[in-house]
PQR file of N, CA, C, O and H, with PARSE charges and radii, in Angstrom:
ATOM      1  N   MET A   1     228.840  23.347  44.215 -0.4000 1.5000
ATOM      2  CA  MET A   1     227.639  22.614  43.863 -0.0000 2.0000
ATOM      3  C   MET A   1     227.155  21.840  45.095  0.5500 1.7000
ATOM      4  O   MET A   1     227.955  21.263  45.831 -0.5500 1.4000
ATOM      5  N   ALA A   2     225.847  21.837  45.306 -0.4000 1.5000
ATOM      6  CA  ALA A   2     225.249  21.186  46.463 -0.0000 2.0000
ATOM      7  C   ALA A   2     225.210  19.669  46.261  0.5500 1.7000
ATOM      8  O   ALA A   2     225.024  19.169  45.152 -0.5500 1.4000
ATOM      9  H   ALA A   2     225.196  22.306  44.708  0.4000 1.0000
ATOM     10  N   THR A   3     225.389  18.972  47.355 -0.4000 1.5000
ATOM     11  CA  THR A   3     225.282  17.519  47.299 -0.0000 2.0000
ATOM     12  C   THR A   3     223.813  17.124  47.248  0.5500 1.7000
ATOM     13  O   THR A   3     222.932  17.954  47.472 -0.5500 1.4000
ATOM     14  H   THR A   3     225.540  19.378  48.256  0.4000 1.0000
ATOM     15  N   ARG A   4     223.557  15.878  46.959 -0.4000 1.5000
ATOM     16  CA  ARG A   4     222.187  15.381  46.899 -0.0000 2.0000
ATOM     17  C   ARG A   4     221.494  15.582  48.249  0.5500 1.7000
ATOM     18  O   ARG A   4     220.334  15.991  48.301 -0.5500 1.4000
ATOM     19  H   ARG A   4     224.272  15.203  46.777  0.4000 1.0000
ATOM     20  N   GLU A   5     222.203  15.294  49.331 -0.4000 1.5000
ATOM     21  CA  GLU A   5     221.630  15.456  50.660 -0.0000 2.0000
ATOM     22  C   GLU A   5     221.292  16.920  50.942  0.5500 1.7000
ATOM     23  O   GLU A   5     220.268  17.213  51.558 -0.5500 1.4000
ATOM     24  H   GLU A   5     223.145  14.962  49.289  0.4000 1.0000
ATOM     25  N   GLN A   6     222.141  17.828  50.498 -0.4000 1.5000
ATOM     26  CA  GLN A   6     221.870  19.249  50.696 -0.0000 2.0000
ATOM     27  C   GLN A   6     220.652  19.692  49.892  0.5500 1.7000
ATOM     28  O   GLN A   6     219.850  20.495  50.368 -0.5500 1.4000
ATOM     29  H   GLN A   6     222.974  17.589  49.997  0.4000 1.0000
ATOM     30  N   ARG A   7     220.514  19.174  48.685 -0.4000 1.5000
ATOM     31  CA  ARG A   7     219.342  19.506  47.868 -0.0000 2.0000
ATOM     32  C   ARG A   7     218.070  18.980  48.525  0.5500 1.7000
ATOM     33  O   ARG A   7     217.063  19.685  48.596 -0.5500 1.4000
ATOM     34  H   ARG A   7     221.165  18.521  48.298  0.4000 1.0000
ATOM     35  N   TYR A   8     218.122  17.734  49.005 -0.4000 1.5000
ATOM     36  CA  TYR A   8     216.965  17.167  49.683 -0.0000 2.0000
ATOM     37  C   TYR A   8     216.647  17.944  50.959  0.5500 1.7000
ATOM     38  O   TYR A   8     215.478  18.156  51.278 -0.5500 1.4000
ATOM     39  H   TYR A   8     218.939  17.161  48.948  0.4000 1.0000
ATOM     40  N   ALA A   9     217.665  18.364  51.681 -0.4000 1.5000
ATOM     41  CA  ALA A   9     217.446  19.150  52.896 -0.0000 2.0000
ATOM     42  C   ALA A   9     216.769  20.477  52.557  0.5500 1.7000
ATOM     43  O   ALA A   9     215.885  20.924  53.289 -0.5500 1.4000
ATOM     44  H   ALA A   9     218.615  18.192  51.422  0.4000 1.0000
ATOM     45  N   ALA A  10     217.169  21.103  51.470 -0.4000 1.5000
ATOM     46  CA  ALA A  10     216.555  22.364  51.045 -0.0000 2.0000
ATOM     47  C   ALA A  10     215.091  22.136  50.655  0.5500 1.7000
ATOM     48  O   ALA A  10     214.225  22.944  50.990 -0.5500 1.4000
ATOM     49  H   ALA A  10     217.887  20.741  50.875  0.4000 1.0000
ATOM     50  N   ILE A  11     214.822  21.057  49.961 -0.4000 1.5000
ATOM     51  CA  ILE A  11     213.446  20.727  49.578 -0.0000 2.0000
ATOM     52  C   ILE A  11     212.614  20.471  50.832  0.5500 1.7000
ATOM     53  O   ILE A  11     211.480  20.937  50.935 -0.5500 1.4000
ATOM     54  H   ILE A  11     215.525  20.401  49.688  0.4000 1.0000
ATOM     55  N   ALA A  12     213.175  19.737  51.775 -0.4000 1.5000
ATOM     56  CA  ALA A  12     212.467  19.431  53.015 -0.0000 2.0000
ATOM     57  C   ALA A  12     212.147  20.705  53.784  0.5500 1.7000
ATOM     58  O   ALA A  12     211.060  20.834  54.346 -0.5500 1.4000
ATOM     59  H   ALA A  12     214.096  19.358  51.692  0.4000 1.0000
ATOM     60  N   ALA A  13     213.081  21.643  53.812 -0.4000 1.5000
ATOM     61  CA  ALA A  13     212.843  22.912  54.499 -0.0000 2.0000
ATOM     62  C   ALA A  13     211.686  23.662  53.847  0.5500 1.7000
ATOM     63  O   ALA A  13     210.847  24.234  54.544 -0.5500 1.4000
ATOM     64  H   ALA A  13     213.965  21.539  53.355  0.4000 1.0000
ATOM     65  N   LYS A  14     211.635  23.664  52.528 -0.4000 1.5000
ATOM     66  CA  LYS A  14     210.532  24.312  51.817 -0.0000 2.0000
ATOM     67  C   LYS A  14     209.209  23.605  52.099  0.5500 1.7000
ATOM     68  O   LYS A  14     208.168  24.247  52.241 -0.5500 1.4000
ATOM     69  H   LYS A  14     212.316  23.199  51.962  0.4000 1.0000
ATOM     70  N   MET A  15     209.261  22.277  52.178 -0.4000 1.5000
ATOM     71  CA  MET A  15     208.049  21.499  52.441 -0.0000 2.0000
ATOM     72  C   MET A  15     207.458  21.859  53.791  0.5500 1.7000
ATOM     73  O   MET A  15     206.239  21.965  53.925 -0.5500 1.4000
ATOM     74  H   MET A  15     210.106  21.755  52.063  0.4000 1.0000
ATOM     75  N   ARG A  16     208.304  22.048  54.791 -0.4000 1.5000
ATOM     76  CA  ARG A  16     207.821  22.365  56.127 -0.0000 2.0000
ATOM     77  C   ARG A  16     207.073  23.692  56.164  0.5500 1.7000
ATOM     78  O   ARG A  16     206.167  23.875  56.977 -0.5500 1.4000
ATOM     79  H   ARG A  16     209.295  21.962  54.682  0.4000 1.0000
ATOM     80  N   CYS A  17     207.446  24.610  55.292 -0.4000 1.5000
ATOM     81  CA  CYS A  17     206.849  25.950  55.292 -0.0000 2.0000
ATOM     82  C   CYS A  17     205.582  26.036  54.452  0.5500 1.7000
ATOM     83  O   CYS A  17     204.850  27.021  54.553 -0.5500 1.4000
ATOM     84  H   CYS A  17     208.182  24.462  54.631  0.4000 1.0000
ATOM     85  N   GLN A  18     205.309  25.055  53.646 -0.4000 1.5000
ATOM     86  CA  GLN A  18     204.166  25.109  52.735 -0.0000 2.0000
ATOM     87  C   GLN A  18     202.903  24.594  53.408  0.5500 1.7000
ATOM     88  O   GLN A  18     202.931  23.643  54.188 -0.5500 1.4000
ATOM     89  H   GLN A  18     205.903  24.255  53.565  0.4000 1.0000
ATOM     90  N   GLN A  19     201.808  25.241  53.086 -0.4000 1.5000
ATOM     91  CA  GLN A  19     200.509  24.742  53.498 -0.0000 2.0000
ATOM     92  C   GLN A  19     200.052  23.752  52.436  0.5500 1.7000
ATOM     93  O   GLN A  19     199.982  24.089  51.254 -0.5500 1.4000
ATOM     94  H   GLN A  19     201.784  26.013  52.452  0.4000 1.0000
ATOM     95  N   ILE A  20     199.751  22.574  52.843 -0.4000 1.5000
ATOM     96  CA  ILE A  20     199.323  21.552  51.895 -0.0000 2.0000
ATOM     97  C   ILE A  20     197.801  21.509  51.902  0.5500 1.7000
ATOM     98  O   ILE A  20     197.196  21.244  52.940 -0.5500 1.4000
ATOM     99  H   ILE A  20     199.807  22.300  53.803  0.4000 1.0000
ATOM    100  N   PRO A  21     197.185  21.763  50.775 -0.5600 1.5000
ATOM    101  CA  PRO A  21     195.718  21.707  50.723  0.2800 2.0000
ATOM    102  C   PRO A  21     195.227  20.275  50.891  0.5500 1.7000
ATOM    103  O   PRO A  21     195.985  19.319  50.728 -0.5500 1.4000
ATOM    104  N   ASP A  22     193.961  20.148  51.215 -0.4000 1.5000
ATOM    105  CA  ASP A  22     193.372  18.832  51.402 -0.0000 2.0000
ATOM    106  C   ASP A  22     192.956  18.196  50.080  0.5500 1.7000
ATOM    107  O   ASP A  22     192.034  17.381  50.044 -0.5500 1.4000
ATOM    108  H   ASP A  22     193.345  20.924  51.348  0.4000 1.0000
ATOM    109  N   LEU A  23     193.627  18.562  49.008 -0.4000 1.5000
ATOM    110  CA  LEU A  23     193.363  17.967  47.709 -0.0000 2.0000
ATOM    111  C   LEU A  23     194.066  16.621  47.620  0.5500 1.7000
ATOM    112  O   LEU A  23     194.975  16.349  48.405 -0.5500 1.4000
ATOM    113  H   LEU A  23     194.376  19.224  49.038  0.4000 1.0000
ATOM    114  N   PRO A  24     193.671  15.789  46.694 -0.5600 1.5000
ATOM    115  CA  PRO A  24     194.398  14.524  46.522  0.2800 2.0000
ATOM    116  C   PRO A  24     195.875  14.794  46.241  0.5500 1.7000
ATOM    117  O   PRO A  24     196.230  15.734  45.529 -0.5500 1.4000
ATOM    118  N   LEU A  25     196.709  13.963  46.809 -0.4000 1.5000
ATOM    119  CA  LEU A  25     198.146  14.146  46.646 -0.0000 2.0000
ATOM    120  C   LEU A  25     198.592  13.737  45.255  0.5500 1.7000
ATOM    121  O   LEU A  25     198.079  12.779  44.676 -0.5500 1.4000
ATOM    122  H   LEU A  25     196.421  13.199  47.388  0.4000 1.0000
ATOM    123  N   LYS A  26     199.528  14.458  44.742 -0.4000 1.5000
ATOM    124  CA  LYS A  26     200.089  14.126  43.437 -0.0000 2.0000
ATOM    125  C   LYS A  26     201.167  13.079  43.622  0.5500 1.7000
ATOM    126  O   LYS A  26     201.808  13.007  44.671 -0.5500 1.4000
ATOM    127  H   LYS A  26     199.945  15.236  45.212  0.4000 1.0000
ATOM    128  N   HIS A  27     201.359  12.275  42.600 -0.4000 1.5000
ATOM    129  CA  HIS A  27     202.330  11.199  42.709 -0.0000 2.0000
ATOM    130  C   HIS A  27     203.753  11.731  42.884  0.5500 1.7000
ATOM    131  O   HIS A  27     204.590  11.057  43.484 -0.5500 1.4000
ATOM    132  H   HIS A  27     200.838  12.334  41.749  0.4000 1.0000
ATOM    133  N   GLU A  28     204.038  12.931  42.369 -0.4000 1.5000
ATOM    134  CA  GLU A  28     205.373  13.505  42.527 -0.0000 2.0000
ATOM    135  C   GLU A  28     205.669  13.776  43.999  0.5500 1.7000
ATOM    136  O   GLU A  28     206.784  13.549  44.466 -0.5500 1.4000
ATOM    137  H   GLU A  28     203.358  13.478  41.882  0.4000 1.0000
ATOM    138  N   TRP A  29     204.668  14.262  44.722 -0.4000 1.5000
ATOM    139  CA  TRP A  29     204.818  14.547  46.153 -0.0000 2.0000
ATOM    140  C   TRP A  29     205.101  13.253  46.918  0.5500 1.7000
ATOM    141  O   TRP A  29     205.999  13.200  47.758 -0.5500 1.4000
ATOM    142  H   TRP A  29     203.761  14.447  44.341  0.4000 1.0000
ATOM    143  N   LEU A  30     204.332  12.225  46.620 -0.4000 1.5000
ATOM    144  CA  LEU A  30     204.545  10.944  47.294 -0.0000 2.0000
ATOM    145  C   LEU A  30     205.893  10.343  46.937  0.5500 1.7000
ATOM    146  O   LEU A  30     206.550   9.736  47.783 -0.5500 1.4000
ATOM    147  H   LEU A  30     203.602  12.268  45.937  0.4000 1.0000
ATOM    148  N   GLU A  31     206.308  10.510  45.689 -0.4000 1.5000
ATOM    149  CA  GLU A  31     207.614  10.009  45.279 -0.0000 2.0000
ATOM    150  C   GLU A  31     208.730  10.722  46.040  0.5500 1.7000
ATOM    151  O   GLU A  31     209.678  10.083  46.497 -0.5500 1.4000
ATOM    152  H   GLU A  31     205.774  11.003  45.001  0.4000 1.0000
ATOM    153  N   LEU A  32     208.621  12.024  46.173 -0.4000 1.5000
ATOM    154  CA  LEU A  32     209.626  12.786  46.917 -0.0000 2.0000
ATOM    155  C   LEU A  32     209.681  12.329  48.369  0.5500 1.7000
ATOM    156  O   LEU A  32     210.763  12.106  48.911 -0.5500 1.4000
ATOM    157  H   LEU A  32     207.851  12.543  45.802  0.4000 1.0000
ATOM    158  N   LEU A  33     208.523  12.189  48.997 -0.4000 1.5000
ATOM    159  CA  LEU A  33     208.501  11.742  50.383 -0.0000 2.0000
ATOM    160  C   LEU A  33     209.067  10.340  50.529  0.5500 1.7000
ATOM    161  O   LEU A  33     209.755  10.040  51.505 -0.5500 1.4000
ATOM    162  H   LEU A  33     207.643  12.370  48.557  0.4000 1.0000
ATOM    163  N   THR A  34     208.781   9.487  49.567 -0.4000 1.5000
ATOM    164  CA  THR A  34     209.325   8.129  49.596 -0.0000 2.0000
ATOM    165  C   THR A  34     210.841   8.151  49.484  0.5500 1.7000
ATOM    166  O   THR A  34     211.528   7.422  50.200 -0.5500 1.4000
ATOM    167  H   THR A  34     208.222   9.731  48.774  0.4000 1.0000
ATOM    168  N   ARG A  35     211.365   8.980  48.592 -0.4000 1.5000
ATOM    169  CA  ARG A  35     212.823   9.098  48.458 -0.0000 2.0000
ATOM    170  C   ARG A  35     213.452   9.640  49.728  0.5500 1.7000
ATOM    171  O   ARG A  35     214.501   9.165  50.163 -0.5500 1.4000
ATOM    172  H   ARG A  35     210.807   9.571  48.010  0.4000 1.0000
ATOM    173  N   LEU A  36     212.808  10.633  50.320 -0.4000 1.5000
ATOM    174  CA  LEU A  36     213.330  11.170  51.580 -0.0000 2.0000
ATOM    175  C   LEU A  36     213.345  10.088  52.662  0.5500 1.7000
ATOM    176  O   LEU A  36     214.294  10.000  53.441 -0.5500 1.4000
ATOM    177  H   LEU A  36     211.956  11.019  49.966  0.4000 1.0000
ATOM    178  N   SER A  37     212.311   9.282  52.709 -0.4000 1.5000
ATOM    179  CA  SER A  37     212.222   8.254  53.752 -0.0000 2.0000
ATOM    180  C   SER A  37     213.251   7.145  53.577  0.5500 1.7000
ATOM    181  O   SER A  37     213.441   6.335  54.485 -0.5500 1.4000
ATOM    182  H   SER A  37     211.540   9.354  52.076  0.4000 1.0000
ATOM    183  N   ARG A  38     213.914   7.093  52.434 -0.4000 1.5000
ATOM    184  CA  ARG A  38     214.931   6.067  52.180 -0.0000 2.0000
ATOM    185  C   ARG A  38     216.358   6.594  52.271  0.5500 1.7000
ATOM    186  O   ARG A  38     217.308   5.875  51.961 -0.5500 1.4000
ATOM    187  H   ARG A  38     213.760   7.751  51.697  0.4000 1.0000
ATOM    188  N   GLN A  39     216.514   7.847  52.693 -0.4000 1.5000
ATOM    189  CA  GLN A  39     217.834   8.463  52.753 -0.0000 2.0000
ATOM    190  C   GLN A  39     218.670   7.883  53.899  0.5500 1.7000
ATOM    191  O   GLN A  39     218.132   7.391  54.891 -0.5500 1.4000
ATOM    192  H   GLN A  39     215.743   8.432  52.945  0.4000 1.0000
ATOM    193  N   ASP A  40     219.979   7.951  53.744 -0.4000 1.5000
ATOM    194  CA  ASP A  40     220.886   7.539  54.807 -0.0000 2.0000
ATOM    195  C   ASP A  40     220.912   8.555  55.940  0.5500 1.7000
ATOM    196  O   ASP A  40     221.163   8.203  57.093 -0.5500 1.4000
ATOM    197  H   ASP A  40     220.417   8.351  52.938  0.4000 1.0000
ATOM    198  N   ASP A  41     220.654   9.807  55.612 -0.4000 1.5000
ATOM    199  CA  ASP A  41     220.631  10.873  56.607 -0.0000 2.0000
ATOM    200  C   ASP A  41     219.414  10.682  57.520  0.5500 1.7000
ATOM    201  O   ASP A  41     218.278  10.633  57.048 -0.5500 1.4000
ATOM    202  H   ASP A  41     220.450  10.093  54.676  0.4000 1.0000
ATOM    203  N   ASP A  42     219.663  10.574  58.821 -0.4000 1.5000
ATOM    204  CA  ASP A  42     218.588  10.305  59.773 -0.0000 2.0000
ATOM    205  C   ASP A  42     217.498  11.367  59.762  0.5500 1.7000
ATOM    206  O   ASP A  42     216.314  11.037  59.831 -0.5500 1.4000
ATOM    207  H   ASP A  42     220.586  10.614  59.204  0.4000 1.0000
ATOM    208  N   GLN A  43     217.877  12.630  59.677 -0.4000 1.5000
ATOM    209  CA  GLN A  43     216.891  13.705  59.695 -0.0000 2.0000
ATOM    210  C   GLN A  43     216.012  13.680  58.454  0.5500 1.7000
ATOM    211  O   GLN A  43     214.796  13.849  58.548 -0.5500 1.4000
ATOM    212  H   GLN A  43     218.839  12.898  59.621  0.4000 1.0000
ATOM    213  N   LEU A  44     216.616  13.470  57.299 -0.4000 1.5000
ATOM    214  CA  LEU A  44     215.830  13.412  56.056 -0.0000 2.0000
ATOM    215  C   LEU A  44     214.905  12.199  56.064  0.5500 1.7000
ATOM    216  O   LEU A  44     213.743  12.289  55.668 -0.5500 1.4000
ATOM    217  H   LEU A  44     217.604  13.333  57.222  0.4000 1.0000
ATOM    218  N   ARG A  45     215.433  11.069  56.519 -0.4000 1.5000
ATOM    219  CA  ARG A  45     214.618   9.855  56.565 -0.0000 2.0000
ATOM    220  C   ARG A  45     213.426  10.051  57.512  0.5500 1.7000
ATOM    221  O   ARG A  45     212.294   9.698  57.179 -0.5500 1.4000
ATOM    222  H   ARG A  45     216.377  10.997  56.842  0.4000 1.0000
ATOM    223  N   GLU A  46     213.693  10.611  58.679 -0.4000 1.5000
ATOM    224  CA  GLU A  46     212.623  10.836  59.643 -0.0000 2.0000
ATOM    225  C   GLU A  46     211.579  11.815  59.104  0.5500 1.7000
ATOM    226  O   GLU A  46     210.380  11.626  59.309 -0.5500 1.4000
ATOM    227  H   GLU A  46     214.612  10.898  58.949  0.4000 1.0000
ATOM    228  N   LEU A  47     212.036  12.851  58.420 -0.4000 1.5000
ATOM    229  CA  LEU A  47     211.111  13.817  57.815 -0.0000 2.0000
ATOM    230  C   LEU A  47     210.216  13.127  56.785  0.5500 1.7000
ATOM    231  O   LEU A  47     209.000  13.320  56.781 -0.5500 1.4000
ATOM    232  H   LEU A  47     213.010  13.004  58.253  0.4000 1.0000
ATOM    233  N   GLY A  48     210.823  12.329  55.920 -0.4000 1.5000
ATOM    234  CA  GLY A  48     210.047  11.616  54.904 -0.0000 2.0000
ATOM    235  C   GLY A  48     209.021  10.685  55.505  0.5500 1.7000
ATOM    236  O   GLY A  48     207.876  10.642  55.055 -0.5500 1.4000
ATOM    237  H   GLY A  48     211.811  12.173  55.924  0.4000 1.0000
ATOM    238  N   ILE A  49     209.423   9.934  56.524 -0.4000 1.5000
ATOM    239  CA  ILE A  49     208.518   9.000  57.176 -0.0000 2.0000
ATOM    240  C   ILE A  49     207.382   9.741  57.866  0.5500 1.7000
ATOM    241  O   ILE A  49     206.222   9.340  57.772 -0.5500 1.4000
ATOM    242  H   ILE A  49     210.353   9.969  56.889  0.4000 1.0000
ATOM    243  N   THR A  50     207.717  10.808  58.550 -0.4000 1.5000
ATOM    244  CA  THR A  50     206.698  11.598  59.243 -0.0000 2.0000
ATOM    245  C   THR A  50     205.681  12.160  58.261  0.5500 1.7000
ATOM    246  O   THR A  50     204.475  12.075  58.491 -0.5500 1.4000
ATOM    247  H   THR A  50     208.659  11.134  58.627  0.4000 1.0000
ATOM    248  N   GLU A  51     206.166  12.729  57.172 -0.4000 1.5000
ATOM    249  CA  GLU A  51     205.255  13.305  56.182 -0.0000 2.0000
ATOM    250  C   GLU A  51     204.400  12.233  55.516  0.5500 1.7000
ATOM    251  O   GLU A  51     203.225  12.469  55.237 -0.5500 1.4000
ATOM    252  H   GLU A  51     207.146  12.798  56.985  0.4000 1.0000
ATOM    253  N   LEU A  52     204.974  11.056  55.258 -0.4000 1.5000
ATOM    254  CA  LEU A  52     204.176   9.967  54.688 -0.0000 2.0000
ATOM    255  C   LEU A  52     203.077   9.541  55.650  0.5500 1.7000
ATOM    256  O   LEU A  52     201.960   9.247  55.224 -0.5500 1.4000
ATOM    257  H   LEU A  52     205.929  10.864  55.484  0.4000 1.0000
ATOM    258  N   ARG A  53     203.384   9.504  56.944 -0.4000 1.5000
ATOM    259  CA  ARG A  53     202.357   9.164  57.943 -0.0000 2.0000
ATOM    260  C   ARG A  53     201.241  10.205  57.949  0.5500 1.7000
ATOM    261  O   ARG A  53     200.062   9.860  58.018 -0.5500 1.4000
ATOM    262  H   ARG A  53     204.292   9.743  57.290  0.4000 1.0000
ATOM    263  N   ILE A  54     201.617  11.469  57.878 -0.4000 1.5000
ATOM    264  CA  ILE A  54     200.615  12.532  57.847 -0.0000 2.0000
ATOM    265  C   ILE A  54     199.713  12.373  56.626  0.5500 1.7000
ATOM    266  O   ILE A  54     198.494  12.510  56.722 -0.5500 1.4000
ATOM    267  H   ILE A  54     202.575  11.749  57.822  0.4000 1.0000
ATOM    268  N   CYS A  55     200.322  12.084  55.479 -0.4000 1.5000
ATOM    269  CA  CYS A  55     199.548  11.881  54.248 -0.0000 2.0000
ATOM    270  C   CYS A  55     198.606  10.698  54.390  0.5500 1.7000
ATOM    271  O   CYS A  55     197.451  10.765  53.968 -0.5500 1.4000
ATOM    272  H   CYS A  55     201.313  11.973  55.400  0.4000 1.0000
ATOM    273  N   ALA A  56     199.090   9.620  54.981 -0.4000 1.5000
ATOM    274  CA  ALA A  56     198.258   8.430  55.166 -0.0000 2.0000
ATOM    275  C   ALA A  56     197.107   8.721  56.120  0.5500 1.7000
ATOM    276  O   ALA A  56     195.975   8.304  55.876 -0.5500 1.4000
ATOM    277  H   ALA A  56     200.028   9.565  55.324  0.4000 1.0000
ATOM    278  N   ASP A  57     197.393   9.439  57.209 -0.4000 1.5000
ATOM    279  CA  ASP A  57     196.335   9.803  58.159 -0.0000 2.0000
ATOM    280  C   ASP A  57     195.290  10.685  57.496  0.5500 1.7000
ATOM    281  O   ASP A  57     194.090  10.492  57.691 -0.5500 1.4000
ATOM    282  H   ASP A  57     198.312   9.779  57.407  0.4000 1.0000
ATOM    283  N   ARG A  58     195.745  11.650  56.715 -0.4000 1.5000
ATOM    284  CA  ARG A  58     194.834  12.563  56.032 -0.0000 2.0000
ATOM    285  C   ARG A  58     193.974  11.797  55.025  0.5500 1.7000
ATOM    286  O   ARG A  58     192.772  12.040  54.922 -0.5500 1.4000
ATOM    287  H   ARG A  58     196.720  11.807  56.556  0.4000 1.0000
ATOM    288  N   ALA A  59     194.584  10.879  54.290 -0.4000 1.5000
ATOM    289  CA  ALA A  59     193.825  10.103  53.298 -0.0000 2.0000
ATOM    290  C   ALA A  59     192.790   9.225  53.982  0.5500 1.7000
ATOM    291  O   ALA A  59     191.664   9.095  53.503 -0.5500 1.4000
ATOM    292  H   ALA A  59     195.561  10.681  54.374  0.4000 1.0000
ATOM    293  N   THR A  60     193.168   8.629  55.093 -0.4000 1.5000
ATOM    294  CA  THR A  60     192.232   7.780  55.837 -0.0000 2.0000
ATOM    295  C   THR A  60     191.092   8.610  56.390  0.5500 1.7000
ATOM    296  O   THR A  60     189.934   8.195  56.331 -0.5500 1.4000
ATOM    297  H   THR A  60     194.083   8.734  55.482  0.4000 1.0000
ATOM    298  N   ARG A  61     191.408   9.780  56.928 -0.4000 1.5000
ATOM    299  CA  ARG A  61     190.404  10.667  57.499 -0.0000 2.0000
ATOM    300  C   ARG A  61     189.430  11.140  56.417  0.5500 1.7000
ATOM    301  O   ARG A  61     188.221  11.198  56.640 -0.5500 1.4000
ATOM    302  H   ARG A  61     192.348  10.117  56.976  0.4000 1.0000
ATOM    303  N   ASN A  62     189.973  11.479  55.235 -0.4000 1.5000
ATOM    304  CA  ASN A  62     189.118  11.947  54.140 -0.0000 2.0000
ATOM    305  C   ASN A  62     188.228  10.845  53.608  0.5500 1.7000
ATOM    306  O   ASN A  62     187.120  11.123  53.149 -0.5500 1.4000
ATOM    307  H   ASN A  62     190.956  11.432  55.054  0.4000 1.0000
ATOM    308  N   CYS A  63     188.673   9.617  53.654 -0.4000 1.5000
ATOM    309  CA  CYS A  63     187.871   8.499  53.163 -0.0000 2.0000
ATOM    310  C   CYS A  63     186.696   8.184  54.081  0.5500 1.7000
ATOM    311  O   CYS A  63     185.679   7.657  53.630 -0.5500 1.4000
ATOM    312  H   CYS A  63     189.573   9.391  54.027  0.4000 1.0000
ATOM    313  N   HIS A  64     186.829   8.503  55.367 -0.4000 1.5000
ATOM    314  CA  HIS A  64     185.797   8.152  56.329 -0.0000 2.0000
ATOM    315  C   HIS A  64     184.887   9.314  56.679  0.5500 1.7000
ATOM    316  O   HIS A  64     183.985   9.169  57.504 -0.5500 1.4000
ATOM    317  H   HIS A  64     187.655   8.931  55.734  0.4000 1.0000
ATOM    318  N   ASP A  65     185.114  10.470  56.057 -0.4000 1.5000
ATOM    319  CA  ASP A  65     184.251  11.637  56.337 -0.0000 2.0000
ATOM    320  C   ASP A  65     182.899  11.508  55.705  0.5500 1.7000
ATOM    321  O   ASP A  65     182.063  12.400  55.847 -0.5500 1.4000
ATOM    322  H   ASP A  65     185.847  10.588  55.387  0.4000 1.0000
TER
END
């Protein structure tokens, strides 16, 4: 059975491969990124933080278009 960190790592790998449309983000996506950004694992935490920044930049850009 996979550990929580392994499951999150698998989810993160899938996230990197997905094209995210410019639609409003769903709360589940933000919740997942928030959980990743709070992980003890440095790579998972960095991935979560990076993706949250991208989401914030995209939201800001869409608001000012």
